[in-house]
ROZAKOL-592182 format. One record per residue: x negated, y, z negated of N, C-alpha, C, O in turn; chain. Coordinates in steps of 0.2 Angstrom, whole numbers. Layout:
! residues N
{rec {X,Y,Z},{X,Y,Z},{X,Y,Z},{X,Y,Z},A};
...
//
This chain:
! residues 186
{rec {90,-234,-85},{93,-228,-81},{97,-231,-76},{96,-236,-73},A};
{rec {102,-227,-75},{107,-229,-69},{103,-228,-63},{98,-225,-62},A};
{rec {107,-230,-57},{103,-229,-50},{102,-222,-49},{96,-220,-47},A};
{rec {107,-218,-48},{105,-211,-47},{100,-208,-51},{95,-204,-49},A};
{rec {101,-209,-58},{96,-206,-63},{89,-209,-61},{84,-205,-62},A};
{rec {88,-215,-60},{81,-218,-58},{79,-215,-52},{73,-213,-52},A};
{rec {83,-214,-47},{81,-211,-41},{78,-204,-42},{73,-202,-39},A};
{rec {82,-200,-46},{80,-193,-48},{73,-193,-51},{69,-189,-49},A};
{rec {72,-198,-56},{66,-198,-60},{60,-200,-55},{55,-197,-55},A};
{rec {61,-205,-50},{56,-207,-45},{55,-201,-41},{49,-200,-39},A};
{rec {60,-197,-38},{58,-192,-34},{54,-187,-37},{50,-184,-35},A};
{rec {56,-186,-44},{52,-181,-47},{45,-183,-48},{40,-179,-48},A};
{rec {43,-189,-49},{37,-192,-50},{33,-190,-43},{27,-188,-43},A};
{rec {36,-192,-38},{33,-191,-31},{31,-184,-30},{26,-183,-28},A};
{rec {36,-180,-31},{35,-172,-30},{30,-170,-34},{26,-165,-33},A};
{rec {30,-172,-41},{25,-170,-46},{18,-172,-43},{13,-168,-44},A};
{rec {17,-178,-40},{10,-180,-38},{9,-176,-32},{3,-174,-32},A};
{rec {13,-174,-28},{12,-170,-22},{10,-163,-24},{5,-161,-21},A};
{rec {14,-160,-29},{12,-154,-32},{5,-153,-34},{1,-149,-32},A};
{rec {3,-158,-38},{-3,-158,-41},{-9,-159,-36},{-14,-156,-36},A};
{rec {-8,-163,-30},{-12,-163,-25},{-13,-156,-21},{-18,-154,-20},A};
{rec {-7,-153,-20},{-7,-147,-16},{-11,-141,-20},{-14,-137,-17},A};
{rec {-10,-141,-27},{-13,-136,-31},{-21,-137,-31},{-25,-133,-33},A};
{rec {-23,-143,-29},{-30,-145,-29},{-34,-141,-24},{-32,-141,-18},A};
{rec {-40,-139,-25},{-44,-135,-21},{-47,-141,-16},{-50,-145,-18},A};
{rec {-45,-140,-10},{-47,-146,-5},{-55,-147,-5},{-57,-152,-3},A};
{rec {-58,-142,-6},{-66,-142,-6},{-69,-144,-13},{-75,-145,-13},A};
{rec {-66,-143,-18},{-69,-144,-25},{-72,-151,-26},{-77,-152,-28},A};
{rec {-68,-156,-23},{-71,-163,-24},{-78,-164,-20},{-83,-167,-22},A};
{rec {-78,-161,-14},{-84,-161,-10},{-89,-158,-14},{-95,-160,-14},A};
{rec {-88,-151,-17},{-94,-148,-20},{-96,-152,-26},{-102,-153,-27},A};
{rec {-91,-155,-30},{-93,-160,-35},{-98,-165,-33},{-103,-167,-36},A};
{rec {-96,-168,-27},{-100,-174,-25},{-107,-171,-22},{-112,-175,-23},A};
{rec {-107,-166,-19},{-113,-163,-16},{-118,-161,-22},{-124,-161,-21},A};
{rec {-115,-158,-27},{-118,-155,-33},{-122,-161,-37},{-128,-159,-39},A};
{rec {-120,-167,-36},{-123,-172,-40},{-123,-179,-35},{-119,-183,-37},A};
{rec {-127,-179,-30},{-127,-184,-25},{-128,-191,-28},{-124,-195,-25},A};
{rec {-131,-192,-33},{-133,-198,-35},{-128,-201,-41},{-128,-206,-43},A};
{rec {-123,-197,-42},{-118,-199,-48},{-113,-204,-45},{-110,-208,-49},A};
{rec {-112,-204,-38},{-107,-209,-35},{-110,-214,-31},{-114,-211,-27},A};
{rec {-108,-220,-30},{-110,-224,-24},{-107,-221,-18},{-102,-217,-18},A};
{rec {-109,-223,-12},{-106,-220,-6},{-99,-221,-5},{-95,-218,-1},A};
{rec {-96,-227,-7},{-89,-229,-6},{-85,-224,-11},{-79,-221,-9},A};
{rec {-87,-223,-17},{-84,-219,-22},{-84,-211,-20},{-79,-208,-21},A};
{rec {-90,-209,-17},{-90,-202,-14},{-85,-201,-9},{-82,-196,-9},A};
{rec {-85,-206,-4},{-80,-205,1},{-73,-205,-1},{-69,-201,2},A};
{rec {-72,-209,-6},{-65,-209,-9},{-63,-202,-12},{-58,-199,-11},A};
{rec {-68,-200,-15},{-67,-193,-19},{-66,-188,-14},{-62,-183,-15},A};
{rec {-69,-188,-8},{-68,-183,-3},{-61,-184,1},{-58,-179,3},A};
{rec {-58,-190,1},{-52,-190,4},{-46,-191,-1},{-40,-192,2},A};
{rec {-47,-191,-7},{-42,-192,-12},{-36,-187,-11},{-30,-190,-12},A};
{rec {-37,-181,-10},{-32,-176,-10},{-28,-178,-4},{-21,-179,-4},A};
{rec {-31,-178,2},{-27,-180,8},{-23,-186,8},{-17,-187,10},A};
{rec {-26,-192,5},{-23,-198,4},{-17,-197,-1},{-12,-200,0},A};
{rec {-18,-194,-6},{-12,-192,-11},{-7,-189,-7},{-1,-191,-8},A};
{rec {-8,-183,-4},{-3,-180,0},{1,-184,5},{7,-184,6},A};
{rec {-3,-188,9},{0,-193,14},{4,-198,11},{9,-200,13},A};
{rec {2,-201,5},{6,-206,2},{12,-203,-1},{18,-206,-1},A};
{rec {12,-197,-4},{18,-194,-7},{23,-192,-1},{29,-193,-2},A};
{rec {20,-190,5},{25,-189,10},{29,-195,13},{35,-195,14},A};
{rec {25,-201,13},{28,-207,15},{33,-209,10},{38,-211,12},A};
{rec {31,-209,4},{37,-211,-1},{43,-206,-1},{48,-209,-2},A};
{rec {42,-200,0},{47,-195,0},{52,-197,6},{58,-197,6},A};
{rec {49,-199,12},{53,-201,18},{57,-208,15},{63,-209,17},A};
{rec {54,-212,12},{57,-219,10},{63,-217,5},{69,-219,6},A};
{rec {62,-212,0},{67,-210,-5},{72,-206,-1},{78,-206,-4},A};
{rec {71,-203,4},{76,-199,7},{81,-204,11},{87,-202,12},A};
{rec {79,-210,13},{83,-214,16},{87,-218,10},{93,-220,11},A};
{rec {84,-219,5},{87,-223,-1},{90,-218,-6},{86,-217,-11},A};
{rec {95,-216,-5},{98,-211,-10},{106,-213,-11},{109,-216,-7},A};
{rec {108,-212,-16},{115,-214,-18},{120,-210,-16},{120,-204,-15},A};
{rec {126,-213,-14},{132,-210,-12},{138,-214,-14},{137,-218,-19},A};
{rec {144,-213,-12},{150,-216,-15},{154,-219,-9},{154,-216,-4},A};
{rec {157,-225,-10},{161,-228,-5},{168,-226,-5},{170,-221,-9},A};
{rec {172,-229,-2},{179,-227,-1},{183,-229,-8},{189,-226,-9},A};
{rec {180,-233,-12},{183,-235,-18},{179,-230,-24},{180,-232,-30},A};
{rec {176,-225,-22},{172,-221,-27},{167,-225,-31},{165,-223,-37},A};
{rec {164,-230,-28},{159,-234,-31},{152,-231,-29},{151,-230,-23},A};
{rec {147,-230,-33},{141,-228,-32},{136,-234,-28},{136,-239,-31},A};
{rec {133,-232,-23},{129,-237,-19},{123,-234,-16},{124,-228,-14},A};
{rec {118,-237,-14},{112,-235,-10},{114,-234,-3},{116,-239,0},A};
{rec {114,-228,0},{115,-227,7},{110,-231,12},{111,-233,18},A};
{rec {104,-232,9},{99,-236,13},{100,-243,14},{98,-246,19},A};
{rec {102,-246,8},{102,-253,8},{109,-256,6},{110,-262,7},A};
{rec {113,-252,4},{120,-254,3},{121,-257,-4},{127,-260,-5},A};
{rec {116,-258,-8},{116,-261,-15},{118,-256,-20},{117,-250,-20},A};
{rec {121,-258,-26},{123,-254,-31},{116,-252,-35},{116,-247,-38},A};
{rec {112,-257,-35},{105,-255,-38},{100,-256,-33},{98,-262,-32},A};
{rec {97,-251,-30},{93,-251,-25},{86,-254,-27},{83,-252,-31},A};
{rec {84,-260,-24},{77,-263,-25},{72,-259,-23},{66,-259,-26},A};
{rec {72,-255,-18},{67,-250,-16},{65,-245,-21},{60,-244,-22},A};
{rec {71,-242,-23},{70,-237,-28},{67,-240,-35},{62,-237,-38},A};
{rec {69,-245,-37},{67,-249,-43},{60,-251,-42},{56,-250,-47},A};
{rec {58,-253,-36},{51,-255,-35},{46,-249,-36},{41,-249,-39},A};
{rec {48,-244,-32},{44,-238,-32},{43,-235,-39},{38,-234,-42},A};
{rec {49,-235,-43},{48,-232,-50},{44,-237,-54},{41,-234,-59},A};
{rec {45,-243,-54},{41,-248,-57},{33,-247,-56},{29,-247,-61},A};
{rec {31,-246,-50},{24,-245,-48},{22,-238,-51},{16,-238,-54},A};
{rec {26,-233,-51},{23,-226,-53},{23,-227,-61},{19,-224,-64},A};
{rec {28,-230,-65},{28,-231,-72},{22,-235,-74},{19,-233,-79},A};
{rec {20,-240,-70},{15,-245,-72},{8,-241,-72},{4,-243,-76},A};
{rec {8,-237,-67},{1,-233,-67},{1,-227,-70},{-3,-223,-69},A};
{rec {6,-226,-75},{6,-220,-79},{7,-213,-76},{4,-208,-78},A};
{rec {10,-213,-71},{12,-207,-67},{16,-202,-72},{21,-204,-74},A};
{rec {13,-196,-73},{17,-191,-76},{19,-186,-72},{16,-184,-67},A};
{rec {25,-183,-74},{26,-176,-70},{22,-170,-73},{20,-170,-78},A};
{rec {21,-166,-68},{18,-160,-70},{24,-154,-69},{25,-151,-64},A};
{rec {27,-152,-75},{33,-147,-74},{30,-141,-71},{24,-139,-72},A};
{rec {35,-138,-67},{33,-131,-65},{33,-126,-70},{38,-126,-74},A};
{rec {29,-122,-71},{30,-116,-76},{32,-110,-73},{33,-110,-67},A};
{rec {33,-105,-76},{35,-98,-73},{31,-96,-68},{33,-94,-63},A};
{rec {24,-96,-69},{20,-93,-64},{20,-97,-57},{20,-94,-52},A};
{rec {21,-104,-58},{21,-108,-52},{28,-107,-49},{28,-107,-42},A};
{rec {33,-105,-52},{40,-104,-50},{40,-97,-46},{43,-97,-40},A};
{rec {36,-93,-48},{35,-86,-45},{31,-87,-39},{33,-84,-34},A};
{rec {26,-91,-39},{22,-92,-33},{26,-95,-28},{25,-92,-22},A};
{rec {30,-100,-29},{34,-103,-24},{39,-98,-21},{40,-98,-15},A};
{rec {42,-95,-26},{48,-90,-24},{45,-84,-19},{47,-83,-14},A};
{rec {39,-82,-22},{35,-77,-18},{33,-79,-10},{34,-76,-5},A};
{rec {31,-85,-10},{29,-87,-3},{35,-88,1},{35,-87,7},A};
{rec {41,-91,-2},{47,-92,2},{50,-85,4},{52,-85,10},A};
{rec {50,-80,0},{53,-74,2},{49,-70,7},{51,-66,11},A};
{rec {42,-71,5},{38,-67,10},{38,-70,18},{38,-67,23},A};
{rec {39,-77,18},{40,-80,24},{46,-79,27},{47,-77,33},A};
{rec {52,-78,24},{58,-77,27},{59,-70,28},{63,-68,32},A};
{rec {57,-65,24},{58,-58,25},{52,-55,29},{53,-50,31},A};
{rec {47,-59,30},{42,-56,34},{37,-51,30},{32,-48,33},A};
{rec {38,-50,24},{35,-45,20},{35,-47,12},{40,-51,11},A};
{rec {31,-45,8},{31,-47,1},{38,-43,-2},{40,-38,0},A};
{rec {41,-47,-7},{47,-44,-10},{46,-44,-17},{43,-49,-20},A};
{rec {48,-39,-21},{48,-39,-29},{53,-44,-31},{58,-46,-28},A};
{rec {50,-48,-36},{55,-53,-39},{55,-53,-47},{51,-50,-50},A};
{rec {61,-55,-49},{61,-56,-56},{62,-64,-57},{66,-67,-53},A};
{rec {60,-67,-61},{60,-75,-62},{63,-76,-69},{60,-74,-74},A};
{rec {69,-79,-70},{72,-81,-76},{71,-88,-77},{71,-92,-72},A};
{rec {71,-90,-84},{70,-97,-85},{77,-100,-87},{80,-96,-91},A};
{rec {79,-106,-86},{85,-109,-89},{82,-116,-90},{77,-118,-88},A};
{rec {86,-121,-93},{84,-127,-95},{82,-132,-89},{77,-136,-90},A};
{rec {85,-131,-83},{83,-135,-77},{78,-132,-73},{75,-136,-69},A};
{rec {77,-126,-74},{72,-122,-69},{71,-115,-70},{72,-112,-75},A};
{rec {71,-112,-64},{69,-105,-64},{74,-101,-59},{75,-104,-53},A};
{rec {76,-95,-60},{80,-92,-55},{75,-86,-53},{73,-83,-57},A};
{rec {75,-85,-46},{70,-80,-44},{75,-76,-40},{79,-78,-35},A};
{rec {76,-69,-42},{80,-64,-39},{75,-59,-36},{71,-56,-39},A};
{rec {77,-57,-30},{73,-52,-26},{76,-45,-29},{82,-44,-31},A};
{rec {72,-40,-30},{73,-34,-32},{72,-29,-27},{67,-30,-23},A};
{rec {75,-23,-26},{81,-22,-30},{87,-26,-27},{88,-27,-22},A};
{rec {92,-27,-32},{98,-31,-30},{102,-25,-27},{101,-19,-27},A};
{rec {107,-28,-23},{110,-34,-23},{106,-38,-17},{104,-35,-12},A};
{rec {106,-45,-17},{104,-48,-12},{109,-54,-10},{113,-56,-15},A};
{rec {108,-57,-5},{113,-62,-2},{112,-69,-6},{117,-72,-7},A};
{rec {106,-70,-7},{105,-76,-11},{99,-75,-16},{95,-71,-16},A};
{rec {99,-80,-20},{94,-81,-25},{90,-88,-24},{93,-92,-21},A};
{rec {85,-89,-27},{82,-96,-27},{82,-99,-33},{80,-95,-38},A};
{rec {83,-105,-34},{82,-109,-40},{76,-114,-38},{76,-118,-33},A};
{rec {71,-114,-43},{66,-118,-42},{66,-123,-48},{66,-121,-54},A};
{rec {67,-129,-46},{68,-135,-51},{61,-135,-55},{56,-135,-53},A};
{rec {63,-136,-62},{57,-136,-67},{53,-143,-66},{47,-143,-67},A};
{rec {56,-148,-64},{53,-155,-64},{50,-156,-57},{44,-159,-56},A};
{rec {53,-154,-52},{51,-156,-45},{48,-150,-41},{44,-151,-37},A};
{rec {50,-144,-43},{47,-138,-39},{51,-137,-33},{50,-132,-29},A};
{rec {57,-141,-32},{61,-140,-26},{65,-133,-26},{67,-131,-31},A};
{rec {65,-130,-20},{68,-124,-20},{75,-125,-17},{76,-128,-12},A};
{rec {80,-121,-20},{87,-121,-16},{90,-114,-16},{89,-110,-21},A};
{rec {93,-112,-12},{96,-106,-11},{103,-106,-14},{107,-111,-13},A};
{rec {105,-100,-17},{111,-100,-21},{114,-93,-20},{110,-88,-18},A};
{rec {121,-92,-21},{123,-85,-21},{121,-82,-28},{120,-85,-32},A};
{rec {121,-75,-28},{118,-72,-33},{124,-71,-39},{127,-66,-41},A};
{rec {124,-77,-42},{128,-77,-48},{125,-76,-55},{119,-75,-55},A};
{rec {129,-75,-60},{125,-73,-66},{121,-80,-68},{123,-85,-66},A};
{rec {117,-79,-73},{112,-84,-75},{116,-90,-78},{115,-96,-75},A};
{rec {121,-90,-82},{124,-95,-85},{128,-99,-80},{129,-105,-80},A};
{rec {132,-95,-76},{136,-99,-70},{131,-102,-66},{133,-108,-64},A};
{rec {126,-99,-64},{121,-102,-59},{118,-109,-62},{117,-114,-59},A};
{rec {116,-108,-69},{113,-114,-72},{118,-120,-72},{116,-125,-71},A};
{rec {124,-119,-74},{129,-124,-74},{131,-127,-67},{131,-133,-66},A};
{rec {131,-122,-62},{132,-125,-56},{126,-129,-53},{128,-135,-50},A};
{rec {120,-127,-55},{114,-131,-53},{114,-138,-57},{113,-143,-54},A};
{rec {116,-138,-63},{116,-145,-67},{121,-149,-63},{120,-155,-62},A};
{rec {127,-147,-61},{132,-151,-57},{129,-153,-50},{130,-158,-48},A};
{rec {126,-149,-47},{122,-151,-41},{118,-156,-41},{118,-161,-37},A};
{rec {113,-156,-47},{109,-161,-48},{112,-168,-50},{109,-173,-48},A};
{rec {118,-168,-53},{122,-174,-55},{125,-176,-48},{127,-182,-47},A};
{rec {126,-172,-44},{130,-174,-38},{138,-173,-38},{142,-175,-34},A};
{rec {139,-168,-43},{146,-167,-44},{148,-161,-41},{154,-159,-41},A};
{rec {143,-157,-38},{146,-150,-35},{147,-151,-27},{149,-146,-24},A};
//
């Protein structure tokens, strides 16, 4: 994988881990440990109780590092890491190697999760629930508030769950622009 592609893969892995932890019931592990108190030694039980919080904190820390180590172009149009100045960032490579070694898998966002994220975003920004339609395309989902017209629509990335605002373009045009945006050519 090239530098920008490797970074995108690594960011997707970290966001997927964060998403899995956020979807977890924060009290489910406590109930599991309490339901069968002799199943785990005290250290394992303590770890199980803090696993969700630890996963979220680690994901946020890695996201902070990956925000600093992103690719850009120099005056000669060469791609390089803005964090360390190298063409092949060692930080991104090291994080991706660790995630790959431990078998980290992405948890793609499905239509229901895309709707949940869009609903939460529109409810927060509008101050009230908003009717939504959710369309699928290869890179993600487009959430359109109803009734149209609206100033913006949301795109929910299928692999990372990231939300971005876009003008209310037709699906094919928006899908093409989103692909260009992800490649960094928009």
